[in-house]
C-alpha positions as MATLAB code, in Angstrom:
seq = 'XXXXXXXXXXXXXXXXXXXXXXXXXXXXXXXXXXXXXXXXXXXXXXXXXXXXXXXXXXXXXXXXXXXXXXXXXXXXXXXXXXXXXXXXXXXXXXXXXXXXXXXXXXXXXXXXXXXXXXXXXXXXXXXXXXXXXXXXXXXXXXXXXXXXXXXXXXXXXXXXXXXXXXXXXXXXXXXXXXXXXXXXXXXXXXXXXXXXXXXXXXXXXXXXXXXXXXXXXXXXXXXXXXXXXXXXXXXXXXXXXXXXXXXXXXXXXXXXXXXXXXXXXXXXXXXXXXXXXXXXXXXXXXXXXXXXXXXXXXXXXXXXXXXXXXXXXXXXXXXXXXXXXXXXXXXXXXXXXXXXXXXXXXXXXXXXXXXXXXXXXXXXXXXXXXXXXXXXXXXXXXXXXXXXXXXXXXXXXXXXXXXXXXXXXXXXXXXXXXXXXXXXXXXXXXXXXXXXXXXXXXXXXXXXXXX';
ca = [
     119.820  102.405   88.353;
     119.476  101.775   92.139;
     116.299  100.054   93.219;
     114.051  102.153   95.482;
     112.714  100.415   98.641;
     110.007  102.463  100.320;
     108.953  101.706  103.984;
     105.916  103.115  105.612;
     103.620  102.432  108.449;
     100.902  101.270  106.128;
     101.097   99.768  102.654;
      98.637  100.458   99.875;
      96.824   97.233   99.231;
      94.364   96.112   96.584;
      94.531   96.331   92.814;
      95.628   99.682   91.343;
      96.372  101.385   94.706;
      95.799  105.125   94.909;
      96.653  107.967   97.118;
      99.075  110.937   97.255;
     102.003  108.904   98.397;
     101.323  106.211   95.765;
     101.387  108.915   92.979;
     104.754  110.293   94.420;
     106.477  106.973   94.551;
     104.924  104.918   91.855;
     107.135  106.096   88.940;
     110.444  105.603   90.920;
     109.252  102.212   92.161;
     108.089  101.062   88.791;
     111.131  102.217   86.806;
     113.626  100.774   89.349;
     111.859   97.524   89.990;
     111.175   98.889   93.461;
     109.471   97.480   96.507;
     107.105   99.062   99.010;
     106.948   97.562  102.518;
     104.519   98.430  105.263;
     101.978   97.161  107.799;
      99.024   95.217  106.361;
      96.533   96.764  108.731;
      95.840   93.258  110.220;
      96.642   92.024  113.821;
      97.228   88.486  114.498;
      98.277   86.256  117.410;
     101.315   84.705  115.578;
     102.815   87.059  112.972;
     104.600   85.461  110.053;
     108.413   85.053  110.032;
     108.636   86.701  106.587;
     106.966   89.401  104.636;
     103.871   88.623  102.590;
     103.990   89.713   98.946;
     101.036   91.195   97.035;
     100.414   91.260   93.336;
      98.244   93.865   91.462;
     100.452   96.924   91.337;
     103.077   98.351   89.036;
     105.713   97.717   91.728;
     106.540   95.249   94.364;
     104.582   95.261   97.627;
     105.116   93.375  100.762;
     103.412   93.560  104.085;
     103.842   92.399  107.663;
     101.240   91.844  110.394;
     101.453   92.910  114.105;
     100.147   91.405  117.259;
      97.394   93.338  119.009;
      99.793   94.058  121.768;
     102.419   95.429  119.409;
      99.851   97.598  117.583;
      98.616   99.045  120.812;
     102.100   99.924  122.097;
     103.802  100.818  118.865;
     101.073  102.561  116.902;
      98.370  103.748  119.300;
     100.820  104.080  122.136;
     104.210  105.587  121.408;
     103.531  106.724  117.800;
     100.139  108.416  118.417;
     100.024  109.038  122.160;
     103.555  110.383  122.577;
     105.198  111.417  119.258;
     102.080  112.814  117.586;
     101.029  115.228  120.353;
     104.648  116.289  120.987;
     105.243  117.022  117.293;
     101.988  119.045  117.150;
     102.651  121.242  120.208;
     100.275  119.264  122.615;
     102.711  117.714  125.068;
      99.908  118.067  127.564;
      98.130  115.159  125.781;
     100.960  112.825  125.991;
     100.512  109.482  127.709;
     103.995  108.078  128.643;
     104.140  104.448  129.537;
     107.285  102.296  129.571;
     105.586   99.603  127.418;
     104.807  102.067  124.706;
     108.470  102.835  124.117;
     109.424   99.154  124.550;
     106.870   98.184  121.826;
     107.949  100.951  119.500;
     111.529   99.741  119.586;
     110.465   96.123  119.359;
     108.397   96.702  116.290;
     110.999   98.671  114.444;
     113.569   96.000  115.284;
     111.158   93.434  113.786;
     110.576   95.310  110.633;
     114.318   95.512  110.133;
     114.726   91.733  110.560;
     111.918   91.084  108.088;
     113.276   93.526  105.452;
     117.050   92.608  105.445;
     116.598   89.274  103.534;
     114.920   91.168  100.775;
     117.439   94.006  100.345;
     120.128   94.313   97.673;
     123.436   96.034   98.115;
     122.699   98.906   95.753;
     119.235   99.651   97.073;
     118.241  103.199   98.094;
     115.933  102.977  101.058;
     113.334  105.616  101.766;
     111.575  105.501  105.220;
     108.465  107.517  105.759;
     107.306  109.247  108.900;
     107.446  109.220  112.686;
     106.384  105.660  113.259;
     109.720  104.459  111.864;
     112.334  106.788  113.453;
     114.539  103.868  114.739;
     114.470  101.763  111.536;
     117.805  103.047  110.138;
     119.594  102.248  113.311;
     118.146   98.688  113.312;
     119.026   98.101  109.696;
     122.651   99.335  110.416;
     122.935   96.875  113.229;
     122.118   94.087  110.715;
     124.835   95.139  108.426;
     122.860   97.210  105.845;
     125.252   99.732  104.142;
     122.881  101.160  101.486;
     121.865  104.765  101.607;
     118.820  105.212  103.905;
     116.693  108.405  103.952;
     113.869  109.494  106.184;
     111.109  111.997  105.455;
     108.941  113.405  108.201;
     105.443  114.280  107.047;
     104.429  116.082  110.359;
     106.088  118.905  112.151;
     109.375  118.555  114.144;
     109.165  119.901  117.613;
     111.275  122.663  119.079;
     113.531  122.115  122.059;
     110.846  122.869  124.649;
     108.340  120.319  123.224;
     111.001  117.843  122.215;
     112.426  117.876  125.797;
     109.183  116.549  127.152;
     109.757  113.178  125.454;
     110.803  110.330  127.682;
     113.876  109.760  125.436;
     114.905  112.888  123.469;
     118.566  111.849  123.370;
     117.550  108.507  121.786;
     115.347  110.202  119.267;
     118.472  112.029  117.771;
     120.520  108.852  117.952;
     117.894  107.145  115.889;
     117.836  109.923  113.248;
     121.658  110.110  113.127;
     121.693  106.770  111.376;
     120.009  108.158  108.331;
     122.059  109.586  105.416;
     119.341  112.172  104.726;
     116.573  113.506  106.931;
     113.842  115.396  105.051;
     111.416  117.962  106.362;
     108.300  119.745  105.003;
     109.405  123.280  105.880;
     112.424  125.339  106.846;
     110.723  125.965  110.282;
     110.839  122.070  110.879;
     114.495  121.848  109.910;
     115.328  124.854  112.233;
     113.462  123.180  115.014;
     115.373  119.888  114.358;
     118.762  121.697  114.552;
     117.756  123.754  117.647;
     116.476  120.580  119.465;
     119.491  118.450  118.450;
     121.848  121.205  119.723;
     119.963  121.420  123.002;
     119.295  117.728  123.627;
     122.042  115.647  121.987;
     125.719  115.542  121.071;
     125.585  117.891  118.149;
     127.745  119.838  115.769;
     126.780  121.794  112.661;
     129.255  121.194  109.855;
     127.310  123.351  107.336;
     123.757  124.731  106.798;
     122.251  121.275  106.237;
     125.189  118.939  107.278;
     125.314  117.779  110.934;
     127.161  115.507  113.195;
     124.978  113.876  115.769;
     126.164  111.286  118.230;
     129.387  110.982  116.275;
     127.635  110.292  112.899;
     127.411  112.683  109.874;
     124.016  113.209  108.348;
     122.422  115.480  105.766;
     119.070  117.300  105.949;
     116.842  119.170  103.561;
     113.466  120.856  103.074;
     111.221  119.046  100.632;
     107.658  120.394  100.725;
     105.333  117.699   99.529;
     102.902  118.457   96.714;
      99.836  116.934   95.047;
      99.186  115.381   91.606;
      97.948  118.848   90.450;
      96.945  118.028   86.891;
      94.975  115.063   87.959;
      93.236  116.956   90.691;
      92.303  119.851   88.221;
      90.734  117.334   85.854;
      88.741  115.695   88.706;
      87.408  119.066   89.786;
      86.483  119.959   86.189;
      84.752  116.594   85.737;
      82.873  116.660   89.009;
      79.174  115.801   88.673;
      76.543  118.481   89.181;
      74.413  116.058   91.267;
      77.388  115.879   93.864;
      77.262  119.682   94.461;
      75.756  121.197   97.566;
      72.371  122.898   97.334;
      71.200  125.847   99.259;
      67.693  127.234   99.582;
      69.009  130.683  100.182;
      71.924  130.637   97.674;
      74.482  131.014  100.522;
      78.238  131.149   99.633;
      80.022  128.113  100.884;
      83.117  128.008  103.116;
      84.641  124.466  103.164;
      86.882  122.770  105.661;
      88.187  119.160  105.178;
      90.210  117.685  107.957;
      90.475  114.433  109.905;
      88.858  115.056  113.256;
      92.175  115.588  115.077;
      92.952  118.125  117.854;
      95.783  119.658  115.647;
      93.378  120.702  112.911;
      91.783  123.666  114.772;
      88.159  122.753  113.965;
      86.652  124.153  117.165;
      88.594  127.381  116.745;
      87.246  127.634  113.211;
      83.634  127.146  114.404;
      84.194  129.825  117.030;
      85.509  132.301  114.359;
      82.451  131.611  112.240;
      80.281  132.261  115.270;
      82.068  135.590  115.712;
      81.499  136.417  111.911;
      77.772  135.878  112.271;
      77.555  137.709  115.684;
      79.388  140.694  114.151;
      77.389  140.966  110.929;
      73.712  139.871  111.136;
      73.376  140.644  107.315;
      75.405  137.509  106.609;
      72.410  135.341  107.891;
      71.414  133.019  105.071;
      74.215  134.452  102.904;
      77.200  132.158  103.968;
      77.495  128.711  105.368;
      80.211  126.396  106.525;
      80.588  122.845  105.271;
      82.952  120.850  107.623;
      83.894  117.341  106.453;
      85.741  115.651  109.299;
      86.266  111.872  108.935;
      87.102  110.052  112.165;
      90.613  108.924  113.104;
      92.154  107.031  116.057;
      88.887  106.951  117.918;
      90.439  104.480  120.485;
      92.611  107.371  121.833;
      90.960  109.420  124.580;
      91.943  112.806  123.068;
      90.098  112.048  119.809;
      86.971  111.197  121.603;
      87.129  114.537  123.418;
      87.656  116.599  120.254;
      84.595  114.872  118.689;
      82.420  115.826  121.613;
      83.635  119.388  121.556;
      83.178  119.781  117.788;
      79.689  118.320  117.752;
      78.662  120.403  120.842;
      79.842  123.675  119.068;
      78.130  122.846  115.723;
      74.893  122.177  117.556;
      75.180  125.306  119.660;
      75.846  127.619  116.701;
      73.155  126.150  114.595;
      70.692  126.409  117.432;
      71.601  130.181  117.828;
      71.604  131.194  114.105;
      69.700  128.725  111.994;
      66.559  129.724  110.119;
      63.911  127.539  108.539;
      65.732  127.649  105.170;
      69.372  127.781  106.233;
      71.726  125.820  108.486;
      74.979  127.662  109.038;
      77.207  124.622  109.777;
      76.794  121.292  107.979;
      79.052  118.884  109.822;
      79.893  115.486  108.199;
      81.708  113.041  110.309;
      82.663  110.452  107.615;
      84.887  110.310  104.530;
      83.709  111.776  101.166;
      84.996  110.270   97.918;
      87.880  112.183   96.422;
      85.991  113.021   93.159;
      83.073  114.510   95.140;
      85.525  116.478   97.238;
      87.078  117.943   94.129;
      83.716  119.246   93.008;
      82.892  120.663   96.433;
      86.218  122.545   96.578;
      85.484  124.084   93.123;
      82.027  125.153   94.240;
      83.178  126.647   97.600;
      83.930  130.432   97.596;
      86.304  130.041  100.599;
      88.684  127.292  101.573;
      89.393  127.113  105.322;
      92.814  125.417  106.086;
      93.404  126.618  109.710;
      95.285  123.971  111.640;
      97.064  124.734  114.924;
      99.942  122.740  113.719;
     100.479  120.739  110.445;
     103.399  119.342  108.501;
     102.110  120.557  105.125;
      98.267  120.126  104.739;
      97.524  119.116  101.200;
      93.932  120.250  101.414;
      95.274  123.827  100.898;
      96.855  122.706   97.578;
      93.898  120.693   96.484;
      91.555  123.596   97.086;
      93.785  125.823   94.822;
      93.951  123.310   92.158;
      90.249  122.723   92.099;
      89.271  126.404   91.486;
      87.947  127.798   88.295;
      90.583  130.372   87.200;
      87.991  132.521   85.706;
      86.062  132.833   89.054;
      88.257  131.347   91.796;
      87.628  131.172   95.517;
      89.854  132.415   98.371;
      92.123  130.305  100.475;
      92.328  131.209  104.259;
      95.463  129.489  105.569;
      96.930  129.150  108.987;
     100.484  130.418  109.507;
     101.128  127.178  111.342;
     100.450  125.004  108.274;
     103.649  123.935  106.369;
     101.837  125.065  103.152;
     101.953  128.723  104.418;
     105.715  128.825  103.598;
     104.771  128.305   99.941;
     101.302  129.694   99.505;
     101.964  133.310  100.490;
      99.114  134.690   98.482;
      96.541  133.073  100.657;
      94.954  135.079  103.481;
      97.418  134.041  106.278;
      95.830  133.966  109.762;
      96.504  133.098  113.370;
      93.955  130.218  114.055;
      94.081  131.006  117.782;
      92.530  134.478  117.203;
      88.762  134.173  116.415;
      88.479  137.897  115.565;
      91.345  137.847  112.987;
      89.860  134.666  111.436;
      86.409  136.187  111.364;
      87.861  139.330  109.611;
      89.602  137.078  107.022;
      86.302  135.350  106.351;
      84.672  138.727  105.835;
      87.483  139.813  103.532;
      87.161  136.702  101.476;
      83.446  137.048  101.172;
      83.791  140.720   99.895;
      86.898  140.179   97.793;
      86.484  141.295   94.198;
      87.122  139.222   91.113;
      90.299  140.807   90.019;
      92.013  140.306   93.382;
      90.758  136.732   93.626;
      92.160  135.964   90.126;
      95.576  137.483   90.927;
      95.951  135.591   94.203;
      94.745  132.323   92.634;
      97.158  132.566   89.705;
     100.092  132.917   91.932;
      98.962  130.068   94.128;
      98.311  127.816   91.212;
     101.759  128.471   89.797;
     103.384  127.301   93.035;
     101.167  124.186   93.243;
     101.860  123.226   89.614;
     105.671  123.788   89.865;
     106.087  121.949   93.129;
     103.771  118.916   92.632;
     104.156  115.527   94.051;
     106.460  114.423   91.224;
     108.865  117.300   91.952;
     108.818  116.288   95.633;
     109.903  112.747   95.130;
     112.476  113.638   92.408;
     114.050  116.338   94.524;
     114.279  113.942   97.614;
     115.586  111.000   95.789;
     118.217  113.124   93.971;
     119.377  114.428   97.489;
     119.513  110.931   98.843;
     121.563  109.708   95.901;
     124.137  112.408   96.631;
     123.977  112.300  100.400;
     127.058  109.996  100.658;
     129.278  112.262   98.324;
];
């Protein structure tokens, strides 16, 4: 059995590491004697010349440090001030600086040098996400011949957005060195093919087999899932004291998103305002719980989205609140997973309304958490990757506040029989395409990519 080597921007540290990607990869890593490599999260003036190995998990773990300069240019710079906005349709928020691209190349080259001494000839290498696009090219330069796959967790941009990058042709050269490139949705794969055709030396050999920059590569769609059974159990076991309380018995709509401009939180708030404006009878009958942990606060665009979101919440609460009811509860910090599971189960409506998203696992978590006897309703943006699978949700355009407000009203009024039918279909999908299915499907495709 080939050993799996997973490489990601961050590595799960601590004893008994947890998280969706850990669940997805743990079995394959454990059974193959595998290794997970990633950034430790620590910056240092003089990074070590070798990986640092960590005990305490069922698989091997090795980390590397970065200098503050490399972290700023590679991670905050090119990864999150260039690639992230472009991939989420916000090229206007890009900040292009030559040192960002130089740092991005430099860090990927360094990761490859650190990794090569620990590789075996029969390894299968799985690289995760947009921070590591150049890694396969750097590994090939150092003589690595093992199968190397890449999976992109975020959307892939179409030709117009992709063309705004400072180096679109280089992006496709990077990706051409992978044996298999995996995407969350068919839309992302189609965007990849259209952008490659427009911006690189490209030939389509079959539906999922391309020649780019003279190299053959395979592609595929592998929608990521959750550990569905574990999340169902957490929701069922949630403590009553962790549930929300309302003096007016208001039904709860819940949104759980990192405070990122791609998540559509201001648009969601404006739609809720339109709902309350259009139907005064909903006063004290419905409320919105928005949990939005901070992220990348050193980047200007994230400071701006926080100011906008807090301003909107304050304005809407000032307009509509009563002595016994606050329409929006806004929490700007993480909530433990076990508490979230109980809040999802309690909420009558789940709001997953990003402007752009690779998958959005909150949608699947919300479905898994529901009581099948009395389930809530999922309102889902057509721009979330999950919309390709979860077609029984109420699918909306998050840019249209009237349409979203109408969906909120429909969900509030929806009868039990329709809620049960929609939920049963959604739950079947979430159960069948869980996180274990995702990793197995991808690794099987990688094993056959050279055939």
